[in-house]
Backbone of each chain as ProteinMPNN parsed JSONL, in Angstrom:
{"seq_chain_A": "MAGPTRSSDESFTETDLDTVMEQVPKGALALAGTAVLLLLIGWFFVYFVIFIPRGSVG", "coords_chain_A": {"N_chain_A": [[-3.72, 33.225, -38.175], [-5.676, 34.581, -37.849], [-9.676, 34.911, -39.055], [-11.931, 36.785, -41.21], [-13.593, 38.774, -39.983], [-17.197, 37.332, -39.116], [-19.155, 38.943, -37.991], [-20.571, 40.058, -39.895], [-22.302, 38.176, -41.236], [-24.835, 37.919, -42.507], [-26.559, 35.388, -41.151], [-25.527, 36.333, -38.583], [-25.98, 37.725, -36.316], [-23.724, 41.067, -34.481], [-25.705, 40.666, -32.186], [-26.784, 38.325, -31.515], [-24.082, 37.387, -31.442], [-23.055, 38.211, -29.181], [-24.776, 37.016, -26.901], [-24.156, 34.232, -27.237], [-21.467, 34.661, -26.498], [-22.066, 35.146, -23.291], [-23.711, 32.881, -22.51], [-21.253, 30.766, -23.248], [-18.478, 31.077, -21.117], [-19.826, 29.744, -18.415], [-20.973, 27.016, -19.418], [-18.557, 26.386, -19.413], [-17.339, 26.618, -16.462], [-19.296, 24.802, -15.644], [-18.57, 22.656, -17.023], [-16.108, 22.186, -15.961], [-16.326, 21.943, -13.218], [-18.358, 19.993, -13.152], [-15.936, 17.717, -13.871], [-14.103, 18.482, -11.376], [-15.896, 17.609, -9.447], [-16.348, 14.79, -9.621], [-13.529, 14.252, -9.455], [-13.227, 14.693, -6.954], [-14.971, 12.886, -6.232], [-14.038, 10.493, -6.45], [-11.744, 9.856, -4.98], [-12.122, 10.059, -2.879], [-13.515, 7.945, -2.513], [-11.901, 6.045, -2.653], [-10.434, 6.8, -0.372], [-11.552, 6.478, 1.723], [-13.853, 4.052, 1.496], [-11.699, 2.045, 0.674], [-9.19, 2.514, 1.152], [-8.73, 3.501, 3.783], [-10.434, 0.94, 5.114], [-8.251, -1.173, 5.029], [-6.081, -0.238, 7.191], [-3.624, 0.3, 9.374], [-0.269, 1.087, 8.338], [3.058, 1.451, 8.962]], "CA_chain_A": [[-5.286, 32.71, -39.234], [-7.27, 34.873, -38.085], [-9.899, 34.931, -40.395], [-12.284, 38.459, -41.324], [-14.26, 38.072, -38.289], [-18.289, 37.224, -39.773], [-20.069, 39.051, -37.642], [-21.772, 41.323, -40.712], [-22.938, 37.686, -41.859], [-26.554, 37.683, -42.488], [-27.307, 34.795, -40.367], [-24.57, 35.801, -37.337], [-25.076, 39.043, -35.663], [-23.681, 41.387, -33.372], [-26.254, 40.202, -30.515], [-25.785, 36.212, -31.634], [-22.579, 36.228, -30.947], [-22.84, 38.253, -27.296], [-25.406, 36.236, -26.845], [-23.485, 32.945, -27.648], [-20.536, 34.948, -25.127], [-22.535, 35.395, -22.395], [-23.408, 31.255, -23.061], [-19.703, 29.395, -23.042], [-17.953, 31.133, -19.737], [-21.198, 29.044, -17.628], [-21.089, 25.826, -19.728], [-17.115, 25.705, -19.693], [-17.46, 26.107, -15.566], [-19.522, 23.974, -15.663], [-18.086, 20.973, -17.204], [-15.428, 22.012, -15.287], [-17.161, 21.754, -12.129], [-18.226, 18.753, -12.747], [-15.168, 17.215, -13.4], [-13.241, 18.358, -9.515], [-17.023, 16.762, -8.168], [-16.318, 13.834, -10.042], [-12.588, 13.8, -9.12], [-13.68, 14.104, -6.252], [-15.743, 11.72, -5.375], [-13.447, 9.145, -6.864], [-11.088, 10.237, -4.707], [-13.066, 10.325, -0.711], [-14.258, 6.314, -1.855], [-11.19, 5.088, -3.116], [-9.384, 6.795, 0.291], [-12.161, 5.997, 2.437], [-13.858, 2.07, 1.291], [-10.824, 1.104, -0.053], [-7.905, 3.031, 1.593], [-9.163, 3.451, 5.094], [-10.617, 0.122, 6.156], [-7.076, -1.279, 5.25], [-5.149, -1.124, 8.225], [-2.691, 1.13, 9.251], [1.468, 0.384, 8.036], [4.082, 1.778, 9.481]], "C_chain_A": [[-6.086, 33.545, -38.555], [-8.4, 36.152, -39.278], [-10.887, 36.489, -40.303], [-12.535, 37.948, -40.309], [-16.043, 38.345, -39.827], [-19.618, 37.675, -38.848], [-21.435, 39.86, -38.497], [-22.107, 40.133, -41.433], [-24.526, 37.328, -41.729], [-27.216, 36.802, -41.594], [-26.383, 35.03, -39.236], [-24.61, 37.133, -37.162], [-24.833, 39.096, -34.173], [-24.111, 40.361, -31.791], [-26.169, 38.737, -29.725], [-24.88, 35.743, -30.496], [-22.242, 37.058, -29.233], [-23.585, 37.306, -26.858], [-24.387, 34.991, -25.499], [-22.552, 34.035, -25.975], [-20.402, 35.31, -23.686], [-22.979, 33.713, -21.56], [-22.057, 29.769, -21.905], [-19.078, 29.645, -21.199], [-18.768, 29.573, -18.559], [-21.15, 27.721, -17.559], [-20.047, 25.438, -19.606], [-17.35, 25.428, -17.805], [-17.537, 24.854, -14.884], [-19.343, 22.385, -15.409], [-16.643, 21.345, -16.175], [-15.231, 21.492, -13.679], [-18.013, 20.036, -12.232], [-17.438, 18.128, -12.63], [-14.354, 17.296, -11.94], [-14.34, 17.712, -9.932], [-15.791, 14.965, -8.362], [-14.729, 13.213, -9.146], [-12.615, 13.244, -7.607], [-14.146, 13.115, -4.791], [-15.047, 9.936, -5.278], [-11.882, 9.145, -5.836], [-11.113, 9.844, -3.111], [-12.988, 8.433, -1.149], [-13.511, 5.063, -1.348], [-10.894, 5.292, -1.024], [-10.724, 6.418, 1.661], [-13.479, 4.495, 2.315], [-12.768, 1.892, 1.107], [-9.549, 1.259, 1.181], [-7.697, 2.873, 3.363], [-9.347, 1.703, 6.34], [-8.694, -0.889, 6.246], [-6.669, -1.912, 6.229], [-4.77, 0.563, 8.301], [-1.342, -0.162, 8.93], [1.842, 1.64, 8.922], [5.2, 1.636, 9.602]], "O_chain_A": [[-7.292, 33.304, -38.611], [-8.247, 37.232, -39.848], [-10.605, 37.286, -39.407], [-12.016, 36.99, -39.736], [-16.094, 39.033, -40.847], [-20.719, 37.123, -38.848], [-22.58, 40.148, -38.149], [-22.361, 40.483, -42.586], [-25.128, 36.591, -40.949], [-28.315, 37.144, -41.158], [-26.207, 33.977, -38.623], [-23.711, 37.858, -37.589], [-25.119, 38.374, -33.219], [-23.485, 39.767, -30.913], [-25.881, 38.232, -28.64], [-24.737, 34.913, -29.598], [-21.465, 36.644, -28.373], [-22.903, 36.49, -26.237], [-24.113, 34.85, -24.307], [-22.952, 34.057, -24.811], [-19.415, 35.621, -23.02], [-22.68, 33.411, -20.404], [-21.958, 28.919, -21.02], [-19.158, 28.812, -20.296], [-18.117, 28.626, -18.118], [-21.207, 27.064, -16.519], [-19.949, 24.211, -19.611], [-17.533, 24.25, -17.499], [-16.816, 24.164, -14.164], [-19.597, 21.509, -14.582], [-16.232, 20.329, -15.615], [-14.308, 20.874, -13.149], [-18.096, 19.196, -11.336], [-17.431, 17.546, -11.546], [-13.995, 16.247, -11.404], [-14.084, 17.036, -10.929], [-14.971, 14.383, -7.653], [-14.664, 12.194, -8.459], [-12.302, 12.158, -7.121], [-13.97, 12.832, -3.606], [-15.263, 8.902, -4.646], [-11.001, 8.336, -6.127], [-10.199, 9.419, -2.404], [-12.515, 7.65, -0.325], [-13.697, 4.079, -0.631], [-11.06, 4.308, -0.303], [-10.181, 5.983, 2.677], [-13.867, 4.077, 3.406], [-12.663, 0.907, 1.837], [-9.113, 0.357, 1.897], [-6.797, 2.309, 3.985], [-8.89, 1.378, 7.436], [-8.113, -1.151, 7.3], [-6.641, -3.113, 6.496], [-5.223, 1.559, 7.736], [-1.271, -1.382, 9.083], [1.127, 2.517, 9.406], [5.833, 2.351, 10.38]]}, "seq_chain_B": "MVVGGAVALIFAAILYAGLVLHVNPPSNIETIDPKTLHLSAEFTEANLGTKVEAGGQVTTRIVATQFAFDPQCVVVPSNEPVTLRLTSPDVIHGILVTGTNVNTMVIPGYVSQVHTVFTKTGDLLMPCHEFCGFGHSQMWATVRVVPRESFRPDSDGRVACEKS", "coords_chain_B": {"N_chain_B": [[-11.13, 29.285, -5.658], [-12.529, 26.797, -5.01], [-11.637, 25.085, -5.482], [-8.98, 25.171, -3.824], [-10.356, 24.524, -1.615], [-11.173, 22.375, -2.852], [-8.188, 20.252, -2.591], [-7.565, 21.346, 0.264], [-8.868, 19.432, 1.806], [-9.12, 17.499, 0.87], [-5.373, 16.964, 1.078], [-6.189, 17.57, 4.38], [-7.025, 14.64, 4.532], [-4.897, 13.566, 4.079], [-3.276, 13.762, 6.248], [-4.814, 13.12, 8.855], [-4.441, 10.918, 8.322], [-2.455, 9.504, 7.888], [-0.921, 11.117, 10.753], [-3.353, 10.305, 13.285], [-4.227, 8.236, 12.329], [-2.141, 6.914, 12.18], [-1.388, 5.776, 9.459], [1.724, 5.708, 7.675], [3.931, 5.416, 5.219], [6.326, 2.499, 5.226], [9.545, 4.019, 6.975], [11.424, 2.929, 7.53], [15.445, 2.236, 7.842], [17.62, -0.335, 7.659], [20.909, -1.236, 7.595], [22.06, -4.261, 6.471], [24.348, -7.182, 5.763], [23.989, -8.622, 3.069], [25.473, -10.773, 1.741], [26.049, -12.513, 3.735], [23.82, -13.444, 5.535], [22.285, -15.497, 5.88], [23.704, -17.054, 7.433], [24.385, -14.773, 9.553], [22.613, -14.64, 12.845], [19.809, -12.438, 12.795], [18.83, -13.486, 9.823], [18.185, -15.989, 10.304], [17.706, -19.163, 8.876], [16.478, -20.201, 10.888], [15.557, -18.756, 12.625], [13.728, -17.578, 11.59], [10.121, -16.718, 10.236], [7.49, -16.378, 12.463], [7.459, -14.974, 15.566], [6.924, -14.472, 18.989], [8.744, -12.583, 21.084], [10.321, -11.707, 24.049], [9.295, -9.439, 24.9], [6.545, -9.702, 24.487], [5.686, -8.223, 21.93], [5.082, -9.322, 18.993], [6.99, -10.639, 15.886], [8.098, -10.515, 12.641], [9.586, -12.15, 10.857], [10.95, -12.689, 7.284], [12.51, -14.519, 3.702], [13.26, -12.563, 1.021], [13.927, -14.237, -1.721], [15.577, -15.032, -5.281], [13.159, -17.359, -6.058], [11.167, -17.778, -4.567], [9.724, -17.147, -0.794], [11.421, -17.257, 2.107], [9.897, -18.543, 5.243], [7.756, -20.07, 3.85], [4.929, -19.743, 3.774], [3.462, -17.753, 6.417], [2.384, -17.482, 10.039], [-0.041, -15.261, 11.754], [-1.228, -13.292, 14.532], [-4.937, -11.739, 14.183], [-5.845, -8.803, 15.494], [-3.912, -7.367, 16.542], [-0.854, -5.84, 16.979], [1.785, -6.106, 14.853], [5.382, -7.019, 13.789], [6.914, -6.796, 10.519], [9.799, -8.221, 9.232], [11.791, -8.319, 6.805], [14.167, -9.892, 4.736], [16.885, -8.985, 1.613], [18.915, -11.284, -0.44], [19.65, -11.723, -2.673], [18.314, -9.91, -5.326], [16.192, -7.022, -6.084], [13.383, -7.041, -5.085], [10.346, -7.07, -3.348], [7.221, -7.348, -1.826], [3.555, -6.83, -0.946], [0.513, -7.269, 0.929], [-2.56, -8.825, 1.017], [-5.571, -7.162, -0.127], [-4.633, -5.494, 3.003], [-2.806, -2.692, 3.327], [-0.326, -3.214, 3.57], [2.347, -3.493, 2.202], [6.195, -3.187, 0.37], [9.403, -2.029, -0.891], [11.872, -5.178, -1.399], [15.414, -4.844, -0.59], [18.162, -5.783, -1.11], [21.072, -5.883, 0.802], [19.469, -4.537, 2.914], [16.946, -3.812, 5.724], [13.286, -4.513, 5.752], [10.741, -2.997, 7.308], [7.813, -3.61, 8.641], [5.499, -2.345, 10.87], [2.366, -2.928, 11.758], [-2.112, -3.685, 11.231], [-2.962, -6.956, 11.783], [-6.077, -7.258, 10.737], [-8.707, -8.704, 10.741], [-9.375, -11.68, 9.992], [-7.987, -14.637, 7.647], [-6.444, -17.048, 4.939], [-3.71, -14.802, 3.274], [-2.809, -13.697, 1.093], [-0.125, -13.711, -0.632], [1.607, -11.74, -2.673], [5.838, -11.145, -4.588], [5.82, -8.509, -5.545], [7.26, -6.653, -7.361], [9.74, -7.059, -10.367], [11.207, -9.603, -10.257], [12.915, -11.798, -12.264], [12.693, -14.616, -14.388], [11.89, -16.925, -12.722], [10.342, -14.938, -11.342], [6.73, -14.987, -11.775], [6.294, -17.244, -9.935], [6.382, -16.928, -7.677], [5.232, -16.12, -4.49], [4.105, -15.598, -1.075], [2.694, -16.84, 1.498], [0.065, -15.065, 3.885], [-1.391, -16.39, 7.589], [-3.754, -15.475, 9.495], [-4.981, -15.999, 11.823], [-7.195, -15.943, 14.883], [-6.662, -14.899, 17.835], [-7.262, -16.573, 19.579], [-5.97, -18.653, 18.943], [-4.054, -18.096, 18.068], [-1.285, -19.737, 18.93], [2.053, -20.031, 20.431], [4.563, -21.884, 20.372], [7.172, -23.57, 22.722], [9.549, -22.155, 22.675], [8.656, -19.128, 22.165], [7.436, -19.162, 18.962], [6.104, -19.708, 16.064], [4.296, -21.7, 13.364], [2.763, -22.541, 10.183], [1.44, -24.998, 9.955], [2.748, -28.583, 8.54], [1.028, -29.234, 5.469]], "CA_chain_B": [[-10.374, 29.235, -4.649], [-13.103, 25.462, -5.264], [-10.066, 24.071, -6.251], [-8.627, 25.664, -2.909], [-10.653, 24.014, -0.917], [-10.867, 20.451, -2.374], [-6.804, 20.834, -2.043], [-7.288, 21.769, 1.937], [-9.625, 18.926, 2.076], [-7.259, 16.198, 0.488], [-4.857, 17.433, 2.541], [-6.661, 17.066, 5.361], [-7.999, 13.396, 4.9], [-4.237, 12.447, 4.467], [-2.194, 14.061, 7.089], [-5.601, 12.763, 9.229], [-4.606, 8.792, 8.231], [-0.982, 9.757, 9.512], [-1.664, 11.48, 12.044], [-3.992, 10.253, 13.598], [-4.533, 6.461, 11.716], [-0.496, 6.024, 11.411], [-0.969, 4.569, 8.007], [2.949, 6.091, 6.666], [4.754, 4.673, 4.485], [7.18, 2.293, 5.776], [10.683, 4.359, 6.466], [13.29, 1.845, 7.893], [16.677, 2.448, 7.476], [18.566, -0.47, 8.783], [21.558, -2.148, 6.772], [22.349, -5.936, 6.384], [25.293, -7.963, 4.979], [23.677, -9.569, 1.545], [25.74, -12.212, 1.396], [25.934, -13.373, 5.616], [21.712, -13.514, 5.959], [22.041, -17.412, 5.663], [25.339, -17.846, 8.854], [24.491, -15.317, 11.528], [22.099, -13.199, 13.969], [18.413, -12.877, 12.988], [17.799, -14.333, 9.587], [19.653, -17.378, 10.309], [16.639, -20.473, 9.011], [16.222, -21.615, 12.432], [15.028, -18.112, 13.474], [12.765, -17.252, 10.128], [8.975, -17.314, 10.809], [6.453, -15.451, 13.101], [8.046, -15.321, 16.937], [6.534, -13.591, 20.083], [9.775, -11.553, 21.317], [10.218, -11.129, 25.506], [7.773, -8.298, 25.016], [5.069, -9.707, 23.3], [5.351, -8.049, 20.809], [4.866, -10.711, 17.797], [7.812, -10.405, 14.669], [7.969, -12.379, 11.571], [11.205, -12.252, 9.633], [10.991, -13.544, 5.912], [13.495, -14.053, 3.047], [12.952, -12.948, -0.564], [15.225, -14.662, -2.598], [14.834, -15.913, -6.352], [11.956, -17.48, -6.384], [11.37, -17.808, -3.475], [10.033, -16.318, 0.208], [11.154, -18.466, 2.468], [9.137, -19.696, 4.607], [6.364, -19.423, 2.547], [3.858, -19.678, 4.876], [3.635, -16.722, 7.905], [1.012, -17.558, 10.794], [0.03, -13.771, 12.649], [-2.477, -13.483, 14.924], [-5.257, -10.995, 14.767], [-6.51, -7.528, 15.445], [-2.807, -7.378, 17.826], [0.173, -5.19, 16.257], [2.379, -7.459, 14.568], [6.879, -6.469, 13.095], [7.14, -7.645, 9.276], [10.874, -7.699, 8.769], [12.011, -8.554, 6.131], [15.755, -8.377, 3.063], [16.879, -10.31, -0.231], [20.382, -12.041, -0.301], [20.219, -11.896, -3.934], [18.026, -9.16, -6.386], [15.176, -6.221, -5.535], [12.142, -8.076, -4.515], [8.154, -6.429, -3.223], [5.562, -7.515, -0.782], [2.098, -6.456, -0.423], [-0.316, -8.463, 1.679], [-3.974, -8.678, -0.371], [-6.41, -6.182, 1.115], [-3.763, -4.871, 3.274], [-1.938, -1.592, 3.609], [1.239, -3.276, 3.65], [3.246, -2.77, 0.81], [6.853, -2.407, 0.46], [10.082, -2.725, -1.135], [12.678, -5.878, -0.109], [15.763, -4.278, -0.906], [19.395, -5.949, -1.074], [21.28, -4.191, 2.443], [18.462, -3.827, 3.486], [16.106, -4.645, 6.447], [12.546, -4.202, 5.483], [10.316, -3.685, 7.744], [6.332, -2.896, 8.13], [4.403, -2.604, 11.09], [0.894, -3.252, 10.398], [-2.041, -4.51, 12.136], [-4.296, -7.5, 10.481], [-7.891, -7.279, 11.247], [-9.329, -9.663, 9.561], [-8.842, -13.825, 9.724], [-7.979, -16.076, 6.957], [-5.637, -16.821, 4.467], [-4.099, -13.893, 2.291], [-1.663, -14.718, -0.654], [1.443, -11.703, -0.417], [2.822, -12.035, -3.652], [7.044, -10.539, -5.029], [4.949, -7.135, -6.894], [9.102, -6.261, -7.994], [9.755, -7.816, -11.152], [12.876, -10.335, -10.014], [13.826, -12.694, -12.805], [12.016, -15.313, -14.635], [10.174, -16.976, -11.6], [8.581, -13.617, -10.863], [5.1, -14.955, -11.315], [5.356, -17.81, -9.532], [6.879, -15.998, -6.219], [4.544, -16.007, -3.86], [3.883, -17.237, 0.176], [1.106, -17.074, 2.858], [-0.092, -14.629, 5.016], [-2.356, -17.112, 7.496], [-4.043, -14.607, 9.762], [-5.313, -16.037, 12.645], [-7.858, -15.398, 15.772], [-6.251, -14.054, 19.508], [-6.914, -17.478, 20.325], [-5.794, -20.019, 17.818], [-2.494, -17.953, 18.231], [-0.322, -20.405, 20.412], [3.148, -20.014, 20.596], [5.34, -22.807, 20.497], [7.857, -23.218, 23.698], [10.005, -21.155, 22.351], [8.306, -18.58, 20.988], [7.216, -19.677, 17.942], [4.425, -20.038, 15.465], [4.266, -21.709, 11.646], [1.852, -23.114, 9.865], [1.172, -26.783, 9.796], [2.579, -29.256, 6.994], [-0.774, -30.297, 4.876]], "C_chain_B": [[-11.598, 27.248, -4.138], [-12.041, 24.942, -5.443], [-9.408, 24.023, -4.955], [-8.074, 25.139, -2.081], [-10.874, 22.768, -1.618], [-9.022, 20.501, -1.823], [-6.637, 20.527, -0.566], [-7.428, 20.188, 1.941], [-9.185, 17.502, 2.112], [-6.045, 15.686, 1.821], [-5.232, 17.101, 3.886], [-6.693, 15.869, 5.213], [-6.348, 12.201, 5.451], [-3.466, 12.731, 5.178], [-3.743, 13.156, 8.777], [-5.424, 10.78, 9.125], [-2.347, 8.511, 8.227], [-0.847, 9.744, 10.487], [-2.217, 10.793, 13.691], [-3.925, 8.664, 13.062], [-3.374, 5.662, 12.102], [-1.033, 4.785, 10.427], [0.238, 5.695, 7.404], [3.098, 4.832, 6.281], [6.104, 4.328, 5.471], [8.961, 2.407, 5.815], [12.169, 4.179, 7.121], [13.799, 2.275, 7.877], [17.545, 1.461, 8.622], [19.54, -1.503, 7.367], [21.797, -3.82, 7.183], [23.529, -6.298, 5.658], [24.9, -9.735, 4.096], [23.928, -11.194, 1.923], [26.124, -12.787, 2.733], [24.994, -13.687, 6.241], [21.976, -14.576, 6.102], [22.725, -17.614, 7.645], [24.556, -16.896, 10.139], [23.508, -14.358, 12.15], [20.329, -12.96, 13.284], [17.821, -13.263, 11.767], [18.649, -15.467, 8.641], [17.629, -18.678, 9.412], [16.033, -21.391, 10.408], [15.77, -20.304, 12.974], [13.483, -16.952, 12.2], [11.369, -17.005, 10.357], [8.086, -16.452, 11.625], [8.116, -16.361, 14.662], [7.392, -14.191, 17.829], [7.441, -13.796, 20.215], [9.863, -11.36, 23.033], [9.699, -10.65, 25.714], [6.818, -8.604, 24.835], [5.006, -9.495, 22.271], [5.635, -9.123, 19.634], [5.593, -9.622, 16.547], [7.911, -11.855, 13.938], [9.155, -11.4, 10.844], [10.953, -13.544, 8.417], [12.16, -13.281, 5.298], [13.296, -13.885, 2.032], [13.882, -13.18, -1.051], [14.508, -15.105, -4.103], [14.561, -16.905, -6.091], [11.488, -17.761, -6.062], [10.464, -17.138, -1.819], [10.554, -17.941, 1.224], [10.875, -17.874, 4.811], [8.173, -18.94, 3.867], [5.276, -19.238, 3.215], [4.474, -18.592, 6.437], [2.251, -17.209, 8.964], [1.135, -16.457, 12.004], [-1.253, -14.109, 12.784], [-3.498, -11.832, 14.777], [-5.572, -9.441, 14.96], [-4.731, -7.385, 17.062], [-1.313, -7.109, 16.315], [1.399, -6.726, 15.705], [3.497, -6.76, 13.59], [7.399, -7.448, 11.508], [8.532, -7.243, 8.975], [11.268, -8.523, 7.346], [13.355, -8.412, 4.774], [16.199, -9.561, 2.734], [19.209, -10.479, 0.052], [20.794, -11.407, -2.139], [19.835, -10.293, -4.903], [17.166, -8.473, -5.569], [13.625, -6.917, -5.181], [11.339, -7.012, -3.641], [7.568, -7.493, -2.438], [5.02, -6.541, -1.334], [1.71, -7.846, -0.336], [-1.727, -8.244, 0.49], [-4.687, -8.067, 0.131], [-5.804, -6.004, 2.273], [-3.648, -3.645, 2.894], [-1.004, -1.997, 2.826], [1.859, -3.99, 1.835], [4.833, -1.784, 1.151], [8.065, -3.095, -0.193], [11.478, -4.032, -0.154], [13.948, -5.258, -0.802], [16.916, -5.255, -0.809], [20.733, -5.717, -0.229], [21.107, -4.213, 3.632], [17.66, -4.199, 4.875], [14.874, -4.673, 5.969], [11.67, -3.879, 6.404], [8.41, -2.987, 8.468], [5.487, -3.203, 9.415], [2.705, -2.641, 11.043], [-0.574, -4.345, 12.421], [-3.515, -5.507, 11.418], [-5.948, -7.494, 10.984], [-8.901, -8.29, 11.095], [-8.505, -11.188, 9.161], [-8.474, -13.824, 8.331], [-6.924, -16.283, 6.153], [-4.645, -15.079, 2.526], [-2.29, -14.482, 1.623], [-0.922, -12.769, -0.831], [2.945, -12.259, -1.878], [4.163, -10.83, -3.641], [5.517, -10.114, -5.495], [6.304, -6.301, -6.948], [8.619, -7.649, -8.751], [11.161, -8.49, -10.672], [13.693, -11.408, -11.208], [12.236, -13.423, -13.205], [11.078, -16.328, -14.057], [9.54, -15.905, -11.13], [7.621, -14.625, -10.496], [5.537, -15.597, -10.202], [6.286, -17.183, -7.867], [6.45, -15.331, -5.403], [4.504, -17.071, -2.12], [2.233, -16.48, 0.306], [0.765, -16.07, 4.196], [-1.336, -15.302, 6.318], [-2.395, -16.357, 9.02], [-5.058, -15.276, 10.526], [-6.356, -15.182, 13.822], [-7.176, -15.671, 16.713], [-5.71, -16.439, 20.463], [-6.363, -18.83, 19.846], [-4.323, -19.861, 17.594], [-1.336, -18.626, 19.278], [0.981, -20.964, 19.238], [3.705, -20.837, 21.048], [6.37, -22.603, 22.308], [9.11, -21.543, 23.988], [9.833, -19.246, 21.909], [7.382, -18.584, 19.646], [6.454, -19.585, 17.039], [4.955, -20.638, 14.03], [3.402, -22.279, 11.393], [2.263, -24.073, 9.851], [1.318, -26.873, 8.997], [1.236, -29.969, 6.602], [0.783, -31.107, 3.955]], "O_chain_B": [[-11.366, 26.658, -3.083], [-12.159, 23.72, -5.534], [-9.112, 22.868, -4.649], [-6.928, 24.979, -1.66], [-10.742, 21.83, -0.832], [-8.755, 20.798, -0.658], [-5.831, 19.703, -0.134], [-6.395, 19.529, 2.053], [-8.978, 16.686, 3.01], [-5.874, 14.863, 2.721], [-4.524, 16.311, 4.511], [-6.098, 15.532, 6.236], [-6.205, 11.216, 6.176], [-2.495, 11.985, 5.047], [-3.137, 12.644, 9.718], [-6.025, 9.833, 9.632], [-1.492, 7.663, 8.482], [-0.666, 8.784, 11.236], [-1.667, 10.808, 14.792], [-3.327, 7.948, 13.865], [-3.302, 4.451, 12.31], [-1.089, 3.558, 10.516], [-0.211, 6.575, 6.67], [2.714, 3.721, 6.649], [6.754, 5.112, 6.163], [9.712, 1.627, 5.23], [13.257, 4.747, 7.215], [13.351, 3.422, 7.87], [17.988, 1.786, 9.723], [19.033, -2.21, 6.496], [21.618, -4.29, 8.307], [23.731, -5.521, 4.725], [25.162, -10.932, 4.221], [23.254, -12.187, 2.197], [26.674, -13.876, 2.569], [25.062, -14.167, 7.373], [21.712, -14.625, 7.303], [22.239, -18.141, 8.645], [24.17, -17.379, 11.203], [23.689, -13.17, 11.884], [19.685, -13.921, 13.702], [16.613, -13.494, 11.821], [19.193, -15.731, 7.568], [16.526, -18.46, 9.913], [15.521, -22.463, 10.729], [15.439, -20.524, 14.139], [12.727, -15.987, 12.311], [11.476, -17.271, 11.555], [8.074, -15.377, 11.026], [8.939, -17.273, 14.751], [7.343, -13.044, 17.385], [7.819, -14.896, 19.814], [9.082, -10.434, 23.255], [9.144, -10.868, 26.79], [5.923, -7.774, 24.994], [4.431, -10.229, 21.468], [6.727, -9.69, 19.673], [5.23, -8.489, 16.231], [7.88, -13.07, 14.132], [9.303, -10.23, 10.491], [10.828, -14.762, 8.544], [12.92, -12.389, 5.673], [13.026, -14.947, 1.47], [14.847, -12.423, -0.939], [13.327, -15.43, -4.225], [15.469, -17.688, -5.81], [10.721, -18.395, -6.787], [10.954, -16.009, -1.833], [10.225, -19.122, 1.11], [11.568, -17.072, 5.435], [7.928, -17.796, 3.483], [4.702, -18.175, 2.975], [5.467, -18.692, 7.158], [1.13, -17.233, 8.456], [1.951, -16.51, 12.925], [-2.079, -14.693, 12.082], [-2.949, -10.809, 15.187], [-5.305, -8.95, 13.863], [-4.858, -7.344, 18.286], [-0.981, -7.748, 15.316], [1.612, -7.858, 16.141], [3.074, -6.035, 12.689], [8.062, -8.484, 11.481], [8.707, -6.116, 8.511], [10.641, -9.567, 7.168], [13.567, -7.421, 4.075], [16.069, -10.691, 3.205], [20.186, -9.903, 0.529], [21.809, -10.886, -2.6], [20.774, -9.555, -5.2], [17.062, -8.886, -4.414], [13.359, -6.603, -6.342], [11.989, -6.027, -3.288], [7.679, -8.649, -2.843], [5.523, -5.629, -1.99], [2.041, -8.905, -0.87], [-1.739, -7.631, -0.578], [-4.631, -8.327, 1.333], [-6.591, -6.488, 3.086], [-4.436, -3.326, 2.003], [-0.716, -1.521, 1.728], [1.622, -4.701, 0.859], [4.992, -0.678, 1.666], [8.119, -4.324, -0.235], [11.883, -3.966, 1.007], [13.608, -5.024, -1.962], [16.44, -6.01, 0.039], [21.596, -5.218, -0.951], [21.705, -4.087, 4.7], [17.946, -5.377, 5.09], [15.239, -5.238, 4.939], [11.457, -5.029, 6.787], [8.193, -1.785, 8.621], [4.743, -4.18, 9.328], [2.062, -2.281, 10.057], [-0.39, -4.929, 13.489], [-4.545, -5.129, 10.859], [-6.498, -8.107, 11.899], [-10.002, -8.258, 11.644], [-7.575, -11.568, 8.449], [-8.731, -12.753, 7.782], [-6.023, -15.568, 6.591], [-5.008, -14.743, 1.398], [-1.308, -15.215, 1.744], [-1.134, -11.569, -1.005], [4.089, -12.694, -2.011], [3.992, -9.787, -3.01], [4.513, -10.79, -5.721], [6.249, -5.163, -6.48], [7.901, -8.605, -8.457], [12.184, -7.809, -10.752], [14.866, -11.751, -11.063], [11.128, -13.139, -12.751], [9.966, -16.635, -14.485], [8.424, -15.878, -10.611], [7.521, -15.116, -9.372], [5.383, -14.918, -9.187], [6.653, -18.229, -7.333], [6.834, -14.177, -5.215], [4.683, -18.264, -1.876], [1.304, -15.969, -0.319], [1.17, -16.319, 5.331], [-2.419, -14.743, 6.139], [-1.418, -16.47, 9.759], [-6.168, -15.23, 9.996], [-6.391, -13.952, 13.768], [-6.854, -16.86, 16.71], [-4.882, -17.068, 21.122], [-6.408, -19.895, 20.462], [-3.519, -20.704, 17.196], [-0.715, -18.059, 20.178], [1.073, -21.619, 18.2], [3.605, -20.899, 22.274], [6.212, -21.576, 22.968], [9.336, -20.621, 24.772], [10.672, -18.443, 21.502], [6.534, -17.694, 19.59], [5.555, -18.987, 17.63], [5.961, -20.129, 13.538], [2.886, -22.798, 12.383], [3.477, -24.248, 9.74], [0.806, -26.144, 8.147], [0.605, -30.876, 7.144], [0.622, -32.06, 3.192]]}, "name": "protein", "num_of_chains": 2, "seq": "MAGPTRSSDESFTETDLDTVMEQVPKGALALAGTAVLLLLIGWFFVYFVIFIPRGSVGMVVGGAVALIFAAILYAGLVLHVNPPSNIETIDPKTLHLSAEFTEANLGTKVEAGGQVTTRIVATQFAFDPQCVVVPSNEPVTLRLTSPDVIHGILVTGTNVNTMVIPGYVSQVHTVFTKTGDLLMPCHEFCGFGHSQMWATVRVVPRESFRPDSDGRVACEKS"}
């Protein structure tokens, strides 16, 4: 399904593509990092604020 | 590497809860004949409820049955180790005590046992949390946590909720 390359398009140069490809991984990393951080914050919030104060069982 | 660190951190927290704070899933495996619960030994009607054993250990025995707990209210002291022992003569039930980590299944043929320490006083709701039939939503009991000085066993070591 690969279409023809559009780098030859007048409004889209190889330099533009290189610039975008440099930025994309940083954005993906920031998004993944934020998601993991939020998940960790949520997990530790439940652990320290709800689970631990409810006391021991066994 | 970051994800590995996060996983290690969560594992450390789980180990800390289990090994230092003694928060573990109840793991008692003890069988009992569900057909003769009410006739012999531990779960006869007269032996249900809270009792201070000879060694000072507070044990609460409850039978979960369609669709009620017997007794419907139990008294336990705060800030002291309490052992809850439950069993069922009919189908699978389950209990949790609101605001605490007490949570176990109650399976016919087995005795479910949970050791805990109740830190807050007051009436805690203990509903059946495993669908057990048409009356499931009406199946609940009360765990009355009282301060140590208000926890007064009778001559047999028994403590029951006051009848109102």
